[in-house]
N, C-alpha and C positions, 0 to 999 in steps of 0.2 A: 234724577235718573241715577242709577247706581254706577259707580266707577268700576264695578266688577261685572258688568253686563256684557254678554256677547250677542251679536246678531249677524246672520249671514250678510255679506256685503253684496248688493245687487251688481251683477256684471252683465256686460252686453248693452248695446245702445238701446234696444227696445225695453229691456228690463228697467233700465235707469229712467228712460223716458216715461215709462209707466208710473214710476215713483213720483215724478214731477206732476204727472196727470192727477194722481191721487191726492197730492198735496194741494193742487189748485182746486180740486173738487171739495176737499175738506175745508179749505179756507172759505170757499163760496158758501158751503153749508153753514159754517160758523157765522158768516155775515148775515145770512137769512135769519138764523135763530136769534142773533143779537138784535137785528133790526126789528123783528117781531116783538121782542121783549121790550125794547125801548119805545116803540110806537104804542104798545099797550100801556106804558107808563106815562104817555102823553108827551114824549120827547120827539124831537125832529133831528136825529143824528145825521152827521155828514158821512159820505162814503169812506173817508179816511178813518173816522172814528170807528166805523164798523169793521174795517179791515184790520186795524192795529189793536185788536182786543188782546188781553193777556192769553186767552185760549188760542188765538190764531198765531201769536208770537211763539208760544210754546210749540204749536204744531209745526211751524216753519223751521225752528231750530232743531226739533227732534228729527224731522225728515232729512234735513241737510246732513245732520250728524250720522244718520243711518246710511246715507249714500256714500259718505266719506269722500275720498279722492278730491278731485278738483272742486266739486260742489262745496265741500267743507273748507278746503284750502283757500278758495277765493274769499270766503267770508272772513277767514283769519287774516288774510292779506290786507283787508280793509280795516281791520278791527283796532290796531294799535293806536292809542290816544283817541279812540272814537268818542270817549266821554266828553272831550273838549269841543269837538267840531261836528259830530253827526247827531241826527235826531235821536232822542233818548230811546225810542222804540227800536231803532236799528242797532243802537249800542247794546240793548238788552239781548237781542238775537245773537249778536256776535260774541258777547261775553259768554253766552251759553255754549257756543261752538268751541271757544277756547278751553272750557273746563270739561267738556264731554270726554268720555273714555270708553266707548264701545270697542269691542275687539271681535275678531273672527272666532266662530265656534271651532272646536278641535277638528271636526271632519273637513271643514273648508281649509284650515291650515295644512292638514295632511295632504290634501290634493295639490296645494300650491307648492309645497316642498318636494313632493314626488315629481312634479313637473320640472323643478329646477335642479334637483339633486339625484333623482332616481328613486325607485321603490325601496331600496335597502338603505336609505340615507341615515336611519337611526343607528346603524352599525358603526357609523363614522364617529359617533360621539360616546364618551363615557357617560355623560348626562346631558339631557336637553330638557329644560324647564318648559313644559307645555303651556303653562299660563304665562301670558306676556307680562313683563315688568313695566311696560309703557305702551300706550296706544295713541297714535296721532292721526293726522288727516290722510296720509298716504300709506303708512305702514305701521306695524307694531313690532316691538322689540322683545326678544327672548334671550335669556341667559343660558349658555351652554359651556360644557367642558369637553375638550378633546382627550383622546387616550394618552397623549403625551403631556397632558397637564395644562394646556393653554385654556384660560377662561375667556370666553368671547361674548360679545354682545351681537346678536344676530337680528338685523332688521329685515322683516319680511313684508313685501309690498302686497297690498290688498289686490285681489284679482280684478281685472278689468279697468284699473285706474288709468293706465297709460292710454288705452284705447278710447276712453270716454271723455278725455280732457276737453276737446273742442265742444262737444255737445253739452257737457256740464257747465262750462263757462257761459255759453250762449243761454242756457236755461236759467242760470242764476241771474244773469244780467236782465233777462226778460221779466223775471219775478220782481227784481228791484225796480224796474221801470213801471210795471203795472201797479206796484205798491204806492207809487208817487214819491218814494224816498229819494229818487234821483231825478234831477231836472231833465225833462224830455228834450230841451234844446241843446243839452251838452252832448257833443259827439264823443262817445267813449269807445268807438270802434278801434282806434289805434292802441288804446290801453288794453282792450280785450285781446287783441292780436298778440301783444307782448306778454300778457298774462298766460295765454296758451303756450307760447314759446318757453316762458319761464317754468311753467308746470311740467312741460315735456322734459326739460332739462332735469328737474327734480325727480322725475320718475325713472331716470336712467341711473341706476345704482353703480354701474361701472364708472360713469362720469363722476358721480359723487365720491367714489373711492379715490379717483385721481385728485380731486380737490382736497380730500382728507390728507392725502400724502403731501400735497402742495403746501397746505397750512402747517403740517408737521415740520416741513423744512423751513418755512418762513419764521416759525416761532421756536426753532431749536435752541436759540440763545435767550429765550424769554422764560426763565424757570417759574415765573408766577402763573403760567398757563400750562395745561396738560391737553394734548391732542391725542386721541386714541390712535393706535397703529393699525393700518389696514391689514386684513388677513385675506390674501388673494385666493387661498385654497377654496374657500366657501363662497366667494363673491361672484354673483352673476348680475345680469341686468335687472333682476327683480329681487335679489337677496344681497344684502351688504353685511359683511362680517368684519368685526374689528375687535381690538382688545377691550376687555371689560374694565371700566374705571370705577372703583368703589367710591361712591360719592353720595351726596344728598342734594335735594332741590336747592336752587339758589335762594328761594324764599326763606330758607333757614336763617338768612341774614336779618330777617324782620326783627328777631329778638336779640341780635348781636349788639354790643356796645357801639356808640357812635363812631369811634375811631376805626373799628373793623369795617363798618359799612362804608366809611369814607375811603378807606384804602381799596376795597373791592371795586367801588365805582370809579375811582381814579384809574385803576388798571383797565377797566372796561372802556372808559372814555378814551384813554390813551391808545387802546387797541383800535378803536374806530378811526382815530386820526391816522394811525399807521396804515390802516387799510386804504384810507382815502388818499394819502399823500406819499406813502412810501411803497406799499406792496403793489398797488395798482389792481388789487382784487379785493372784493368785499363779500362777506357772508351777509346777504341782505335780509335775512329773516331773524328779527330780534325777539322771537318767541322766548319767554322766560325758560321754557323747558330745554332750550339749547345751551343754557349755562348750568353747570353743576358745581357744587362746592365740596372740596376735599377737607378733611379734618385739619390739615395743616394750613388752611387758608388759600391754597392754590385754587384756581378756577379751571374746570374742565370745559372744553368747547366741543359741542356736538352738532351734528346735522349740517353738512356742507353742500346739500343739494342746491341751495339757493346762492351758492358762491358764484360770483360772476365778475368779469373784468370791469374796472371803472374807466370809462373813456377819459382820455387826457383833457378833453374840453370841459368835462364835469369837474374834474379835479381842479383845474385852473379856475373855473367859475367859483368854486368854494374858496379857493385861495384868495381871490379878489375880494369876495364878500367878507371873509373872516379877517383879512388884513385891514380892510376899511373899518370893520367893526371895532377892532382893537385900537385903531387910530381915532375912533369917534367921528369918522367922516361919513355923515348921513347921506350926502349927495352921492358919493361913490357906492354906498350900500344900495341905494335905490336904483342907480343905473346898473349895478351888478346884478340885482335881483331880476331886472327885466332881461338883461343880456343872457343870463343863465337859464331863463325860462320859468323861474319861480312864479312870476306874475306876467300878465300880458301888458303890452304898451298902453292898452285902453285904460287900465287901472291908473297908471301914472298920468295919463292925459285928462281923465274925467274925475279922478278922486285924489288929486295931488296932495291936498291938505290933510285928508284922512290918512293917506299913506305916510306923510311926514310925521304925523303924530304916532303912528304905529312904529316907525323906525326909531323915533325918540324913546319910546317905551322900552324897546329891545336894547338899545344902547345904554340907557340908564340902568337897566337890570344887569347888563354885563359889566358895567363899570362901578357897581356898588363896592364899597370897601370889603375886604375879606374874601373868602372862597364863595363860589356860586352855590346858593342853597337850592337844590333841586326840589326840596319839599315846599318851598314858597312859590306857589303857582298863581298868586293873586294877579300877576301881570297878564295872565291869559284871559282873565275876565275883561280887563281893559281892551285887550286885542280883539276879543269877540265883539265888544260893544262898538269899537271903531270899525270893525269889518262888516257890520250889519248892512249899511247902505251900499257898500261895495258888492256884497253877495247878492243883494236884491236887484242890482243893475245887470240885466241879462247881457248887455253889451260887453261886460267884463269877463264873462265866463270863459275860462281858459284852462286847458289841460296841459300841464308841463310834460316834457319828454319823458317817455317811460323809464329810461335809464336813470333819469334824475329822480323820479318818483320812488324807484326801488332804493336808491341811496338815501333819500330823505326819510324813507320808511325806517331804515335802520337807525338813523340819527334820532328820529322822533321816538322810536321804541326804546332806545337807550335812555333818552331823557325820562321816559315814563318809568323805566326801571329805577332810575335815580330818585324819582319822586316817590316811588313806593318805599324806598329805604330812607327817605328824607336825608339823603347824603349831601355832604358839603365838600365840594371839589374845587381846587384852584384851576378852573377852566382856562383862565387867561394865560397862565404859565404854560399849560399843556398845549394850547393853540399856538402860542408864540414859539415854543420849541419846535412844534411840528412844521410851522411855516419857515423856520430858519434852517431846517435840515434839507 
């Protein structure tokens, strides 16, 4: 799909429900056609084989991307590090969602801005770039210049996003359950409720502006980071205006020398630790697009809609776990993992030996001589192998607290970014310093 393609964003509960209905019909039609083809070839395919064809995967990803909003955001929320732990078919769908770039056509954009700023809104700008410079799940970003010379990044929310969150989340969850990609025995209702609340917070741009200003204050003495300045004049609940930061995608580090990549990831890991143990607030969406690279090596931080307070209990849980890990205390690591909610007590009771081996792998990796090599992910293969029996035992299925999942999502996503850059970081020193402060 083209990164320059525009499509009207369906708004209203019935319009969006109709999109899900068409998706279900298209998938069913694809299953029938594929089934007929395979039967004619003398095969006896399973229902899962018929459902997860390349054509149906493409159909699902394309429709969710068209819907935008919570439908797409929920897919992105599941996606980070999916290659290691989710079925490859689901990983493919989610990877497509991360890379998609549909945006609103000009007529729809005009209606949204008229509703927020009034019919004569263009007179307020010297220039307003109609084509977006970025398009994401909840909104798209435009560059603009005011008559007094301020250059702004204007994030405009897609119409109907806030009103459709609950229905979208329920519809995506239903699709995942029907697909067989989520175990039916797992009660995901608490996570869905928290996902709806989180998405509602992200759809409130006034709140995001407050978080933007909050982070600007927290990082005012951290010159290695740049946080845009909120522009209240043009900010509403559906439009967020901030200073424009000239920068390039963080992926530009792919071609940078090892030392440059290592420095950037050291800064990012250090920031995550400060969020967890010092700030008491964390931007929980580690999407690569939320990091930008300036020519002088500084890192710009974007998108604070997912910023949320870190409960003291979670911070202390990580403090216990990381402290025990630094000390090489496997027993405390196991007890801490259960106490914090990472794993259920049933895992420790029923699969103690496998859990012991998994903890040993993690501690051995952490205590290797030299900096931690994010590019060496061989230990994850061992972890998967050890975890197969645990995952197959339905009595072990356990959903961690939602707050913990959001924090761990940021940590996992940060590790994935480090793996992309094959960065080498002295994680032990960073953690030791964070725990000492």
